[in-house]
C-alpha positions as CSV (number, residue, x, y, z in Angstrom):
1,M,1.1,-50.8,40.9
2,N,3.1,-49.3,38.1
3,D,2.2,-45.6,37.3
4,Q,4.5,-45.5,34.2
5,I,2.6,-45.3,30.9
6,S,4.3,-46.9,28.0
7,D,3.1,-46.9,24.4
8,S,5.2,-48.6,21.8
9,N,3.6,-46.4,19.1
10,S,4.5,-43.2,20.8
11,K,7.1,-40.9,19.2
12,P,9.9,-39.3,21.3
13,F,9.2,-36.0,22.9
14,P,9.7,-33.4,20.0
15,V,12.0,-31.1,21.9
16,T,15.7,-31.4,21.6
17,T,17.6,-30.1,24.7
18,R,21.2,-29.4,25.4
19,Q,22.8,-27.5,28.4
20,S,26.3,-26.5,29.5
21,A,27.7,-24.8,32.6
22,R,31.0,-23.2,33.5
23,V,32.4,-20.7,35.9
24,I,33.1,-17.4,34.1
25,N,34.8,-14.6,36.1
26,G,33.9,-16.4,39.4
27,D,30.1,-16.6,38.4
28,H,28.4,-19.9,37.7
29,T,27.0,-19.5,34.2
30,E,24.5,-21.9,32.6
31,V,23.4,-22.1,29.0
32,L,20.2,-24.1,28.1
33,V,19.1,-24.5,24.5
34,L,15.9,-26.1,23.5
35,G,14.9,-26.8,19.9
36,F,11.1,-26.8,19.4
37,I,9.4,-27.4,16.1
38,D,8.8,-23.7,15.5
39,K,11.2,-21.9,17.8
40,I,14.6,-22.2,19.5
41,L,14.9,-21.2,23.1
42,V,18.3,-20.1,24.4
43,I,18.7,-19.3,28.1
44,I,21.9,-17.8,29.5
45,S,21.8,-17.4,33.3
46,Q,24.1,-16.5,36.1
47,Y,21.2,-16.3,38.5
48,G,19.5,-19.7,38.0
49,S,16.5,-17.9,36.5
50,I,15.3,-16.9,33.0
51,G,15.6,-13.2,33.5
52,S,14.6,-11.0,30.4
53,L,13.0,-12.8,27.4
54,I,13.6,-11.4,23.9
55,Y,12.1,-12.8,20.7
56,A,14.3,-12.5,17.5
57,T,14.0,-13.3,13.9
58,L,16.4,-12.9,11.0
59,E,15.1,-11.0,8.1
60,K,16.6,-10.7,4.7
61,S,18.0,-7.2,4.3
62,P,16.2,-5.0,1.8
63,A,19.5,-3.7,0.5
64,P,20.7,-5.6,-2.5
65,L,24.4,-5.5,-1.5
66,A,23.8,-6.5,2.2
67,L,26.0,-9.4,3.2
68,S,24.0,-10.7,6.1
69,P,20.4,-10.6,7.3
70,T,19.2,-8.1,9.8
71,T,17.9,-9.2,13.2
72,A,14.4,-8.0,14.3
73,S,14.0,-8.3,18.1
74,T,11.1,-7.8,20.3
75,P,11.4,-7.7,24.2
76,L,8.7,-10.0,25.8
77,L,9.7,-9.7,29.5
78,G,12.1,-7.7,31.7
79,I,14.8,-5.3,30.8
80,Y,16.4,-4.9,27.3
81,P,19.7,-3.0,27.7
82,T,22.2,-2.5,24.9
83,L,24.3,-5.4,26.1
84,Y,21.3,-7.8,25.8
85,Q,20.6,-6.4,22.3
86,L,24.2,-7.5,21.4
87,Y,23.6,-11.0,22.8
88,V,20.3,-11.4,20.9
89,N,21.7,-10.2,17.6
90,E,24.8,-12.4,18.0
91,I,22.9,-15.5,18.9
92,A,20.5,-15.2,16.0
93,Q,23.4,-14.6,13.6
94,L,25.3,-17.6,15.0
95,I,22.4,-19.9,14.4
96,R,21.8,-18.6,10.9
97,N,25.5,-18.9,10.1
98,E,25.7,-22.5,11.4
99,N,22.6,-23.5,9.4
100,Q,21.7,-21.2,6.5
101,G,18.3,-22.8,6.0
102,E,17.2,-22.3,9.7
103,Q,13.8,-20.5,9.6
104,R,12.8,-20.8,13.3
105,G,12.6,-17.8,15.5
106,V,14.8,-17.5,18.5
107,V,13.6,-16.7,22.0
108,V,16.5,-15.6,24.2
109,G,16.4,-15.5,28.0
110,L,19.2,-13.5,29.7
111,A,19.9,-13.2,33.4
112,L,23.5,-11.8,33.7
113,K,25.2,-10.2,36.5
114,E,26.3,-6.7,36.0
115,R,30.1,-6.2,35.9
116,A,31.6,-3.9,38.5
117,E,33.1,-0.6,37.2
118,N,36.7,-1.7,38.0
119,E,36.2,-4.8,35.8
120,G,35.4,-2.6,32.8
121,T,34.4,-4.2,29.5
122,L,36.9,-7.0,29.8
123,G,34.6,-8.9,32.1
124,N,31.7,-8.5,29.8
125,T,33.8,-9.6,26.8
126,E,34.9,-12.8,28.7
127,V,31.3,-13.6,29.6
128,F,30.1,-12.9,26.0
129,E,32.8,-15.0,24.3
130,N,32.3,-18.0,26.8
131,A,28.6,-17.8,26.3
132,M,28.8,-17.9,22.6
133,E,31.1,-20.9,22.9
134,M,28.6,-22.6,25.2
135,I,25.8,-22.0,22.8
136,K,27.8,-23.7,20.0
137,E,28.4,-26.7,22.2
138,C,24.6,-26.8,22.8
139,K,23.7,-26.8,19.0
140,V,20.1,-28.0,18.4
141,W,19.7,-26.5,14.8
């Protein structure tokens, strides 16, 4: 008996999915990007879980001389430290810069390991830069 259902008139699943993984500072880091009709979901994880969820939208700046839109973000789940705010803002700007017409909101899931004191900000910078590269590789916009 065949349990597989096939319909020649059916459309492909309307979610575009891309993912990437690499070892950054000794930590396995995964990026998963899903493009839905109304939202883009970006997950960056060093734990194999979603972690904190933050929703972001780009808004046109009210200042007439502003060069770039501002990012409005809303924490949905988990913690929202300053480092995560940086990630969310940068991801939203990256998507808008690569596709000026992009209107979908962005949901960002972050589960990143805290860097040890002796690693300083250099470890965070390497993770950040690699994560942004991986997101560009996983473009769904």
